[in-house]
C-alpha positions in Angstrom: 11.5 21.8 14.8 11.1 25.2 16.4 13.5 28.4 16.8 14.6 29.1 20.4 14.8 32.9 19.0 11.5 33.5 17.0 9.6 35.9 19.1 6.5 36.6 18.2 6.0 39.9 21.2 6.6 43.4 19.7 8.9 44.3 23.1 11.6 41.7 22.9 11.0 41.5 18.3 12.1 45.6 18.9 15.1 44.5 21.8 16.2 41.9 19.4 16.4 44.3 16.8 18.3 47.7 19.1 20.7 44.2 20.0 21.4 43.4 15.8 21.9 47.0 15.0 23.8 48.0 18.4 25.7 45.1 17.1 26.6 46.7 13.3 27.4 49.5 14.3 30.0 48.5 16.7 30.9 46.2 13.6 31.1 48.7 11.4 33.6 50.7 13.7 36.1 48.1 14.7 36.3 48.7 10.6 36.2 52.0 9.5 38.5 55.2 10.5 39.5 57.1 12.8 37.5 59.9 11.8 34.0 58.5 10.2 34.2 56.8 13.5 34.4 60.4 15.0 31.6 61.2 13.1 28.9 58.4 14.6 30.1 59.0 17.5 29.0 62.5 17.3 32.9 64.4 18.4 33.1 65.5 15.3 30.0 67.6 12.3 29.4 65.6 9.8 28.2 66.8 6.9 25.9 65.5 3.9 28.0 64.2 1.6 29.5 62.8 5.3 26.3 61.3 5.4 25.9 59.7 1.7 29.7 58.4 1.5 28.6 56.5 5.5 25.2 55.1 4.2 26.7 53.6 0.9 29.1 51.6 2.9 27.3 50.8 5.1 24.6 49.2 2.7 28.0 48.1 0.8 28.7 45.7 3.7 25.5 44.2 4.6 24.7 46.8 7.7 21.1 46.9 6.5 19.1 47.4 9.8 22.1 49.8 11.2 22.0 52.0 8.1 18.8 52.4 8.8 18.7 52.9 12.2 21.8 56.0 11.3 19.1 57.1 7.4 16.4 57.5 11.3 19.1 59.2 13.5 20.5 61.9 10.6 16.6 62.2 9.4 17.1 66.4 8.6 21.3 65.3 6.7 18.3 62.6 4.7 16.5 65.4 3.7 19.2 66.9 2.5 20.3 65.1 0.2 16.8 63.7 -0.6 16.4 67.5 -1.9 19.5 67.9 -3.7 19.2 64.9 -5.5 15.5 66.0 -6.2 17.1 69.1 -7.6 19.4 67.4 -9.9 16.8 65.4 -11.4 14.8 68.0 -11.5 17.2 70.4 -13.3 19.5 67.5 -15.1 22.3 67.8 -14.1 23.4 64.7 -12.7 26.5 63.1 -13.7 26.4 59.4 -13.0 29.7 58.8 -14.8 30.8 61.4 -11.7 28.6 59.7 -9.0 30.6 56.2 -10.2 34.2 57.9 -9.9 33.4 59.0 -6.9 31.9 55.8 -5.0 34.4 54.1 -6.2 36.8 56.2 -4.5 35.1 56.1 -1.9 34.7 52.1 -2.2 38.6 52.3 -2.4 39.2 54.4 -0.1 37.5 51.9 2.7 39.6 48.9 1.6 43.1 51.0 1.8 42.3 51.6 5.2 41.9 48.6 6.4 44.5 46.4 7.2 46.6 43.8 4.9 45.4 40.1 4.9 42.0 38.8 5.0 39.3 40.9 6.6 40.5 43.5 3.9 40.2 40.5 0.5 37.1 39.5 1.8 35.4 43.0 2.4 37.0 43.9 -1.2 34.5 41.4 -2.7 31.6 42.8 -0.8 32.7 46.2 -3.0 32.8 44.2 -6.7 
């Protein structure tokens, strides 16, 4: 069977990839909080912790194309996060329990801001 969407043309492939990224960005903007939307749209300054949290949420939601593009767009924050992780590893200051607690908090905060109903119920399964 022939797939009409398949292409070997690099330019066409790039256009398709950019469209996928934009769709995932729009989906995340529709789901995330107003404060996260402001961070993503550069209406407010993003911290390294904001970057880490948003990247985590994108991964949890399976929005991998946008997650990669988001990391590239904020490469300065990605580098800073890398330095922090490296410091924690080298100085044995990483605390897995604290990190797990933090991620659980991010999960709960994200899910609680969603309207009650099917979407929250469905997305909650992604975070389990």
